[in-house]
C-alpha positions as a printed Julia matrix, in Angstrom:
334×3 Matrix{Float64}:
 -21.75  -26.06    9.3
 -19.42  -23.01    9.23
 -20.74  -19.68    6.75
 -18.61  -19.04    3.71
 -16.21  -16.01    4.29
 -17.02  -12.72    3.02
 -14.9   -11.6    -0.12
 -12.92   -9.3     2.22
 -12.77  -11.46    4.96
 -11.19  -14.57    1.76
  -8.84  -12.3     0.55
  -7.87   -9.67    3.25
  -8.94   -6.67    2.29
 -11.66   -3.41    3.56
 -13.9    -3.48    0.62
 -15.17   -5.56   -2.32
 -13.12   -4.01   -4.93
  -9.6    -5.13   -6.92
  -6.92   -2.59   -8.6
  -6.67   -4.85  -11.63
  -3.51   -5.47  -12.77
  -2.51   -3.14  -16.06
   0.21   -3.52  -18.67
   2.78   -1.18  -18.15
   1.01    0.38  -16.16
   0.77   -1.27  -12.8
   3.7     0.25  -10.89
   4.73    0.53   -7.28
   2.81    3.37   -5.82
  -0.26    2.58   -7.09
  -0.21   -0.69   -5.7
   0.74    0.81   -1.96
  -1.45    4.0    -2.62
  -4.03    0.57   -3.71
  -3.13   -1.3    -0.06
  -3.81    1.85    1.25
  -7.26    2.01    0.98
  -8.23   -1.08    1.81
  -8.51   -3.1    -1.56
  -6.23   -5.82   -3.55
  -3.77   -4.26   -5.73
  -2.54   -6.25   -8.61
   0.15   -5.99  -10.9
   1.02   -8.45  -13.86
   4.83  -10.17  -13.02
   5.18   -9.2   -16.81
   5.96   -5.73  -16.05
   9.01   -6.33  -14.14
  11.13   -8.9   -16.55
  15.28   -7.4   -15.59
  16.92   -9.83  -13.11
  15.6    -9.11  -10.03
  13.13   -6.87  -10.44
  10.33   -9.04   -9.59
  11.81  -10.33   -6.68
  12.76   -6.83   -5.27
   9.02   -5.41   -5.91
   7.54   -8.74   -4.31
   9.44   -7.87   -0.57
   8.67   -4.5    -0.76
   4.82   -5.33   -1.06
   5.88   -8.04    1.51
   6.94   -5.34    3.78
   4.18   -2.89    3.24
   1.38   -5.15    3.48
   2.93   -6.49    7.45
   2.82   -3.2     8.8
  -0.55   -2.65    7.28
  -4.13   -4.07    8.43
  -6.91   -3.72    5.47
  -5.63   -3.82    2.43
  -3.09   -7.0     0.2
  -1.7    -7.54   -2.79
  -1.59  -10.48   -5.96
  -0.06  -11.01   -8.49
  -1.15  -11.41  -12.3
   0.54  -13.92  -14.74
   0.33  -14.96  -18.47
  -0.2   -18.91  -18.27
   0.01  -19.3   -22.05
   3.18  -21.62  -23.1
   3.66  -18.37  -25.35
   4.86  -16.25  -22.29
   8.6   -16.78  -21.81
   8.49  -15.63  -18.26
   6.1   -17.19  -17.26
   7.77  -20.59  -15.77
  11.03  -17.88  -13.88
   7.86  -15.67  -12.52
   6.2   -18.54  -10.94
   8.74  -19.9    -9.32
   9.73  -16.52   -8.23
   6.39  -15.56   -7.02
   5.74  -19.22   -5.5
   9.24  -18.98   -3.19
   8.01  -15.19   -1.67
   5.13  -16.74   -0.98
   2.45  -14.48   -2.95
  -0.65  -14.24   -1.01
  -3.37  -13.99   -4.46
  -2.74  -14.86   -8.4
  -4.94  -13.96  -11.13
  -4.21  -16.28  -14.2
  -4.71  -15.13  -17.72
  -5.32  -16.58  -20.81
  -4.53  -20.35  -20.31
  -4.9   -23.68  -17.87
  -4.2   -22.46  -14.6
  -3.34  -26.1   -12.79
  -0.44  -25.33  -11.79
  -0.05  -22.23  -10.35
  -3.07  -23.53   -8.53
  -1.41  -26.61   -6.99
   1.57  -24.96   -5.91
  -0.24  -21.48   -4.73
  -2.36  -23.77   -2.41
   0.71  -25.36   -0.81
   1.02  -21.97    1.5
  -2.56  -21.32    1.49
  -2.53  -18.38   -1.2
  -5.85  -17.88   -3.12
  -5.87  -17.88   -7.2
  -8.65  -16.84   -8.88
  -8.69  -17.01  -12.99
  -9.6   -14.21  -15.87
 -12.68  -16.34  -17.2
 -14.95  -15.21  -20.42
 -17.06  -18.59  -21.04
 -18.33  -20.88  -19.18
 -16.84  -23.1   -21.11
 -12.71  -21.54  -19.54
 -14.98  -21.59  -16.06
 -15.43  -24.87  -16.5
 -11.98  -25.91  -17.31
 -10.63  -23.46  -13.94
 -13.15  -24.7   -11.64
 -12.61  -28.59  -12.37
  -8.41  -27.77  -11.07
  -9.7   -26.33   -8.13
  -9.58  -22.57   -8.65
 -11.1   -20.34   -5.71
 -13.08  -17.96   -7.95
 -13.25  -15.9   -10.89
 -12.75  -12.93  -12.2
 -15.59  -12.03  -15.37
 -14.05  -10.6   -17.87
 -16.88   -9.12  -19.81
 -18.02   -6.26  -22.74
 -16.09   -3.18  -21.96
 -13.72   -4.23  -19.9
  -9.86   -3.01  -21.15
  -7.02   -4.63  -22.18
  -8.23   -8.6   -22.67
 -12.02   -8.14  -23.04
 -14.58  -10.74  -23.19
 -17.62  -11.43  -25.88
 -20.18  -11.37  -23.49
 -21.98   -8.89  -21.05
 -21.56   -8.82  -17.41
 -25.45   -8.67  -17.05
 -25.54  -11.85  -18.72
 -21.38  -13.68  -17.81
 -21.87  -13.0   -14.46
 -25.62  -14.73  -13.91
 -24.78  -17.65  -15.61
 -21.6   -17.99  -13.8
 -23.0   -18.01  -10.41
 -25.91  -20.38  -12.08
 -23.63  -22.86  -13.09
 -20.78  -22.66   -9.95
 -22.71  -21.34   -6.64
 -19.76  -22.08   -4.45
 -17.51  -19.9    -6.04
 -16.86  -16.47   -5.66
 -17.0   -14.21   -8.77
 -14.92  -10.53   -9.04
 -16.64   -8.54  -11.87
 -14.58   -6.42  -14.56
 -15.34   -4.1   -17.39
 -17.03   -1.38  -17.65
 -17.1    -0.78  -13.87
 -16.1     2.76  -12.95
 -18.06    3.98  -10.14
 -19.92    2.67   -6.58
 -22.97    2.39   -8.49
 -21.13    0.26  -11.34
 -20.16   -1.78   -7.83
 -23.2    -2.42   -6.55
 -25.07   -3.26  -10.32
 -22.23   -6.05  -10.77
 -23.2    -7.41   -7.1
 -26.87   -7.47   -7.34
 -25.99   -9.36   -9.48
 -24.51  -12.21   -8.19
 -20.58  -10.95   -7.97
 -18.6   -10.38   -4.23
 -16.85   -8.15   -5.91
 -14.89   -5.77   -8.86
 -11.62   -5.03  -10.32
 -11.51   -1.75  -11.85
  -8.17   -0.67  -13.29
  -8.99    2.27  -16.59
 -10.3     4.95  -13.34
  -6.73    4.3   -12.44
  -4.65    5.01  -15.12
  -5.8     8.77  -14.67
  -4.15    8.73  -11.29
  -1.92   10.86   -9.87
   0.44    7.77   -9.14
  -0.02    6.71  -12.22
   3.31    7.02  -14.18
   1.95    7.0   -17.82
   2.61    9.9   -20.2
   0.32   12.74  -19.65
  -0.48   12.64  -22.93
  -2.28    8.91  -22.17
  -4.02    9.53  -18.98
  -5.69   13.17  -21.66
  -6.59   10.22  -23.87
  -9.02    8.37  -21.56
  -9.93   11.45  -20.5
 -11.28   12.77  -23.65
 -12.05    9.63  -25.29
 -15.91    8.48  -24.98
 -17.54    4.48  -25.24
 -17.46    4.57  -28.92
 -13.82    5.94  -29.16
 -12.65    1.82  -27.86
 -12.22   -0.55  -30.4
 -10.95   -3.55  -30.42
  -7.62   -5.41  -32.11
  -6.33   -8.37  -32.35
  -3.32   -6.87  -34.18
  -1.27   -6.3   -30.92
  -1.27  -10.12  -28.69
  -3.27  -11.83  -31.04
  -6.02  -12.22  -28.36
  -8.75   -9.27  -28.38
  -7.9    -6.82  -26.35
  -9.3    -3.1   -26.35
  -7.52    0.18  -26.62
  -8.12    3.9   -27.54
  -8.99    4.1   -31.88
  -5.82    6.69  -31.89
  -4.33    7.27  -35.87
  -1.51    4.89  -35.21
  -4.5     2.19  -34.68
  -6.69    2.91  -37.04
  -3.2     2.3   -38.5
  -2.67   -1.36  -37.54
  -5.68   -2.25  -37.78
  -8.06   -4.22  -35.89
  -7.5    -8.27  -37.27
  -4.94  -10.0   -37.91
  -4.36  -11.84  -41.77
  -5.39  -14.78  -42.71
  -1.51  -15.53  -42.82
  -1.19  -14.51  -39.08
  -4.17  -16.47  -38.74
  -3.24  -19.82  -39.66
   0.01  -19.61  -38.11
  -1.83  -18.64  -34.8
  -3.25  -22.0   -35.16
  -1.33  -24.35  -37.08
   0.05  -26.8   -34.36
   3.65  -26.2   -35.28
   3.96  -22.85  -35.88
   1.28  -21.41  -33.04
   3.46  -21.3   -30.15
   6.5   -19.6   -31.52
   4.69  -17.22  -33.72
   2.2   -15.92  -30.78
   5.32  -15.23  -28.7
   6.44  -13.87  -31.95
   3.62  -11.83  -31.68
   2.81  -10.82  -27.76
   6.79   -9.83  -27.73
   5.84   -7.33  -30.86
   3.0    -6.37  -28.94
   4.59   -5.44  -26.12
   7.1    -3.24  -27.79
   5.03   -1.59  -29.87
   2.99   -1.02  -25.86
   6.33    0.41  -25.01
   6.69    2.6   -26.79
   3.77    4.44  -26.31
   3.59    4.26  -22.58
   7.52    5.65  -21.57
   7.8     9.64  -21.73
   9.29   11.38  -24.33
   7.46    8.73  -26.45
   4.83   10.2   -29.08
   3.12    6.13  -30.48
  -0.7     6.39  -28.87
  -1.81    2.74  -29.11
  -3.41    2.3   -25.16
  -4.91   -0.09  -24.0
  -8.08    0.9   -22.07
 -12.01    0.0   -21.26
 -15.38    1.48  -21.95
 -14.98    2.81  -19.13
 -12.82    5.67  -20.04
 -16.6     7.9   -21.34
 -17.41    8.16  -17.39
 -13.75    9.54  -16.28
 -13.48   12.81  -15.94
 -10.01   13.71  -14.02
  -7.02   12.67  -12.56
  -7.03   12.2    -9.11
  -4.62   10.32   -6.48
  -5.02    6.36   -6.29
  -6.73    6.99   -2.35
  -9.58    9.98   -4.16
 -10.98    7.18   -6.57
 -11.41    4.5    -3.15
 -12.45    7.07   -1.39
 -15.16    8.18   -4.43
 -16.38    4.83   -5.37
 -16.75    3.51   -1.12
 -19.28    7.3    -1.14
 -21.39    6.78   -4.12
 -21.69    2.93   -3.63
 -22.88    3.63   -0.07
 -25.25    6.31   -0.86
 -26.37    4.82   -3.0
 -27.03    1.73   -1.13
 -29.57    4.52    1.15
 -31.06    6.17   -2.1
 -32.49    2.76   -2.84
 -33.51    2.1     0.91
 -34.81    5.1     1.02
 -37.05    4.11   -2.36
 -37.93    0.65   -0.9
 -39.77    2.66    2.31
């Protein structure tokens, strides 16, 4: 019986790291920099909603990747029925033979079946064992274990419990840990728990290639772990943001009316679509130049981010910290 491939072999990368997909943040320059650094660069398809945009960026990334030997790219699809772009974006991604998918917030069955038809891999965002079981039952290739402290749609469980639990219940599925990881030490810590790699997002917002406002980047540099709060007001699902005055004004929990409309079988689809659309517009007003609305997604790892670097410097730093920490522990065990 042959050994199962390592995560780097499975994903065609040289270092077990994913540049996490970030709504309105991930851009072509960041993605290509990640690929040059030998990691998996992933972006939300919702970042490219205008006609022709998604197909165009996928063509560019495929051409770029074909000339490289160590990096790769993929997409993140919100598979909830409330995502009005889901079907169209999936069709484009399949036609372009995207090599890697991350699914979020819904049933990934259709994505998995279509991606597997040409050999692509599909990992699913999971925050609980129940959701992981559903993804396992439809033959996902692996899990993105989204724990406490993650930026965006964070989970309720700490990685110290979620990763080993997934490993225990689904020992044949690779796990990528996401949430609060910013360094080589953090990467090594989740690998000790049973993960095969990590997904890092917030650290790459504070990069030179990222084109969000300087105020947003500075907000991450200034934020501590206690400045990151959870809200359901933006998308209806728990989402972590920096606790700015605008965040405080917006609030952190849906009203009783919003909760009723979101759970009623007759209204939940269109109401969730409306909530997500409004949240999308609020976030757009916060990340674009010359806008002063401050609703900024970020994870708890903002506590550990001290400066703005190039993506390559960030990746090199994580690799060096990872190797140094491994050596340090090896010396302690002598």
